[in-house]
N, C-alpha and C positions, 0 to 999 in steps of 0.2 A: 847566382856569377859563375861565369868561367874563371878561374885563373888566366891570373893578368900574365905572360908569358914577353921578357923582353926580347928582343928579334936583330941583329942589326942588316938594316934593310939596302939595297942599291940608294932610296931614294936618304938615307938618312947619311950616306957616303958620298953624294953629290951636293948637301945643303949647306955646305963651306961656297963649297963653288957658286952656285948660286945668286949667293949673299953679298960675295966681293961682284960678279958679276951685274948681279940686277945694282948694286951701287955705283958700278962706274957708269952704267946706261942713265940712271937717275943724274949722275957729274954728269955725260954728256947731253943731258936732257936743260938741263941748267946751263950751262954754257951756249948751247945751240939757241935757246930763249931769248940771250939776252945779250946774241950775234948777231943770228941768223933772220931770224925772227923777228918780221917788220910790226911798228908800236900799232895799237889798233886804235881808229880814229874812236873822240869823242863830240861832243857837244863844240857848235862850230864856233869860231875865235868873231870874237867884234871886226876886227880886220885882220887882215893875213900877214903870216909873216912869212920872211927867208930865210931859212934855214939851211946850211948846204948847199946854198946853192938851189932850195925847193922849196917852193911858195906853199906856206901850211898854213892852210883855211880852216880846220877844227884840232884839237886838242891832243893829243898822242896821250895814251894811257900807259903810264909805267905798268900800275896797278897791275892790267893783264897781266902781267908775265906771272901771277899767281896762279893761270890757267892751266899751263905746262907740269903742276905738278897737283892741284886740289883737283881736276876730274880726273889721273889715272891713278890718286887716291882710293877717290869716293870708286873708282868704279873695281879694282880690287878688294877693295868691303865689302861689294855685291858677290863678287866669286868667290869670297870667301863665306859668306854665308852663305853661298850655295852649297857647302861640304856640312855644316850646321845642319844645316835638314835632312842633309842626304847620310848623313853615320848616325842621327835618329833614327832611322828609318830602319836602318841596319841595327840599329840594339833592336829596336819594335821585334823584329823578325827574330833573332837570332839569340839581344839578353846577353848576349857577350858584353864582358863590360871594358874591355878596348873599347869600343866601339863609341862609349861612355865620354872614356877620356876622351879620346879623339875629337867629339863635339864641344867637350871644355874648353880645350886649350886653341883650335882652331876659331870660336865664343871667342876668345880672351886675344886673339888677333884684330876678328873681325871689331871689334872695341878700339882696342889700340887705331883701328881706321877710320876708324869714327868718330871718333875723337879729334886725330890729324884732319881729316875733313872737313866736318866743323870748325874748327880753329881758320882752318886758312880759306875757309869761306864766311868768315863773319869781316877777316880784314879785309876780303875782297868788297863783301856788301858796304863795308865801311868806309875803303877807298872810293868804291863807285856809285854805288848812293846815298849816302849819308848820313846812315845810320848801320846799325850794329846787328839789327835782327829784322824781317817782313815779312809777313806769315804769305808769300808766295809757297804754289803748289809744290816746288822740289824742295822747296826750304821743311815747308811742314811732312811730307811725306821722307823725308828723311828723320827730321826731328821725332818722329815716330819710330823711324828703326831704328834712333838711337836708348832713346828709351824703353823699347821691348829689350835688346841684348842687355841695358844694367835689369830691367823685369828678370831674364833666363838667372843672373845671377843670382841675384836675388834668391828666387825660387830653389833653387842648387842649398843655397844656403840656411835656407830655411827649416830643410826636413832630413831628418837624421838618420833615419832608415836610408840603404845603400840603393836597397831594391829598388821603393818609393821612390828615389829621389832622382836617379836616372831614367825610369819610365814618365814621372812627371816634365824635366827637363826633357827629354827627347820629343814631343809631344808641342811644348812651349815653342823647342825651336821652330817644328815644322809651320808653327804657324808661324811666326814670327816671320819668318823668311817668304811669308809672305805678301811679307812690305815690300822686298828686293827688291819686283820688277814692276813692282809699281810704282817705286821712287826711279825709276830708270824710264819706266815707259809717257812718267805723267806729264814730260814735255812736245812727246807727240797726240796724249789724250786732247789735255789745253795748254795749247802753245805760250811761248813766252817770251818773249823779249830779254828778258835776264839769263836766262837758261835757253840757251838756240843749239838746237837742234845735230851735233857732233857725226854722229854715224845715220848716214846715208850715202844714196849711190854715188853723189858726188863729192860727197869726204869735209863737205863742206869747209875745208880749210886749204888753203894755198900749201902749195911743196913747203915752203920756206916753214911752214908754220904745222905740217902734217908728223912730216920726220921730227922735229923736236917732239913732239908730242908722242906718238908711236913706241918714240926712246923710252922715255920715260914712261908709257903706258906697259909694256914689255917688260921694265926695271920693277916697274912697283909690283905686275905679280910673281915678277923670281923671289925679292923680299918676302912678300908676302909668304910664299911657297917656304922659304928658308927660315924666315921664323917658324911659322907652324910647324917644320921636321923639327929643330934646333930645342923651339918648348918641349914638343911632342916626346926628345930622347932625355929632359931633364926628369921631367914628369912620371914617364912608364919607369924610367932609374929609381926616384925617388915612390912610384908603387909597388918596385918589385922589393922595396926594402922594406915596405911597410909588411907587405905579402911575406916575407920571409919572418917579419916580428912577431907578426901573429902566427905562424907556422912554429916556431920556437916555444912562443907563449904556450898555445894550444900543446904542444911537444911536455915542455914543466907539466904544464895543469893534467896530462895523462900517466906521466912517473909519480905524479904527486898522488893523483886516487891510484895508481899500484900499492905505494908505498902502504896507503892509506888503509887499504882491503887486506894487505897483507898485514901490517901491525893490528888488524882488527879481526885475524884470521888465529896470527900466537896469542893475542889476548883470550879468543874462544876456547882454542886449545886448551892455555892455561885455565880458565876458569874450569875446562870442563875436567884439568887434572883434580884441579884442587877439589869440586865437589865430587868427584869420583874417590880422594883422599879424605873425608871427610865422612863420606857413606861408609868407607871402609872401618873406619875410627869408631866411629857409631854402632857400627856392625856388630865390631871389637869388643867393646864396652857392654854391648848388650849381654852377648856370650858371656863374657867373663861375672854379670848379673845373674845369667843363669845358672854357669855353676859353680859361683857361691852359692844361691841357694839350694842346689842340693849338700853339698857341702854338709850344710847344718840340719837340713831333711835326717840326712844319715846318721850323722851325730845326736841327732834326737833322739833317732832310730835304738842307737846304740847303751844311749842313759836307759831307756823305758828299758831296753832286758832288763841290762846288769841291774836295777831296781826287781824286775818281776823273775831271775833272778836268786837273787836276794830273799824275797818273801818267798819263791819253790825251798832257800837250803833253810828255812825258817821251820817250815812246815816241816820239812824232814828230821831236821833236830829234834823239832817236839814231838816227832811219832817216833822216833827211835829214843827218847828217855820213857816218852809213854811204856813204851815197848819193855824196855828197863823196868820201868816200874811193876809193871803186868803181872809179870809171873811170878813175882811176893804172893802174892794171894794164896794162890796154892801152895804157899809152902808154909803161911803163915794156916793154913785148915788143915793141914798136914802133922803140923804142930800141934793145934790142937789135938 
C-alpha cells in the first residue's frame, strides 16, 4: 500500500460551514413542515367536524410530518452509499490506502443515516399502520441494505491483514451498493400506497409541502457531506500518527540491528585477537621447548667428550709410564 499523507483540502475548510448551513436548512424544514405544510388527510371520520371554520371529513395525520425528515435522511444514505462503492473501485484500481480509509469513513456515515431512517420510519409505521414493522417492499429492501452495511464492518474487523481487509471490504461495498438503487426504485417497480413516489414529473407534492421537503433534502445532504469530511479529517490524522509510530519503530529496530551488528563485529575482532594471541603463545612455548631440548643435547655431548678425553688421558699416561719402564730393560742387560 502507498503511505497515507494528510493534506488539508478545500473540502476540509468548507466542511464546518456546510455543517452549519445544513443544520439551518434542516431546522427551516422542520419549522415549515409544522407551520406551512398542510396536514395529510387520513381515514374518513364517522361524522364531519368543524375546525377553524373548516369542515373536516377525514382525520388529519400529524405523524405525516415525520416525512420531511425521514425521506431526506434516507436519500442522503443512498447518496453516501454511492461513494462507498466509488472509493472501493478506486482502491481496487490503485491499491491506495487513502481510498480504503475514505470508503470506511463514508460507510460509517451511511450506517448513521440508515439507523436514523429506520428509527423515524418505525415511528411513522407505528403511528400510521398501528404496527412497528411490516414486510413492505421498501422496508424489506432497506432493511437488507442495513444488514449489508453492518456486515461490511463485521468483515473489516474479521480480517487482520490490512491489504486483504481493504480488498475484501472494497468488493463487499461495491456489491452492497447494488441494493441502494433497488431500494430507491422498488416503489416504481412494485407500487405501494404506503410509500408513494415522490420524485416524478409533477413532483407529487404541492408547493407548500415540496419547499420544506427540498430544504430538508439539501440540508441532510450537506450534513452528510460535512460529517464525512470531519470524520475523514480525524481518521486521517489518527492514521498519520499510526504511520509515524510505525516509522519510529522501524527506525528503532534498524538502529538496534546496526548496533547489534557492530557489537557482533567487535566481538568477532576481539575473538580473532584472542585466538591470534593464543596461537602466538603456543608457538612461543613450542619454540622454548625445542630450544631446551637443544641445550640438553649439547650438554650431553660435552659430558661424553669429557669422558672420552679422560680415557684418552689415561691411555697417554699409561703409555708414558710404559715408556719409562721400557728403557730399563737394556740397562739391566748391560749390567749383566
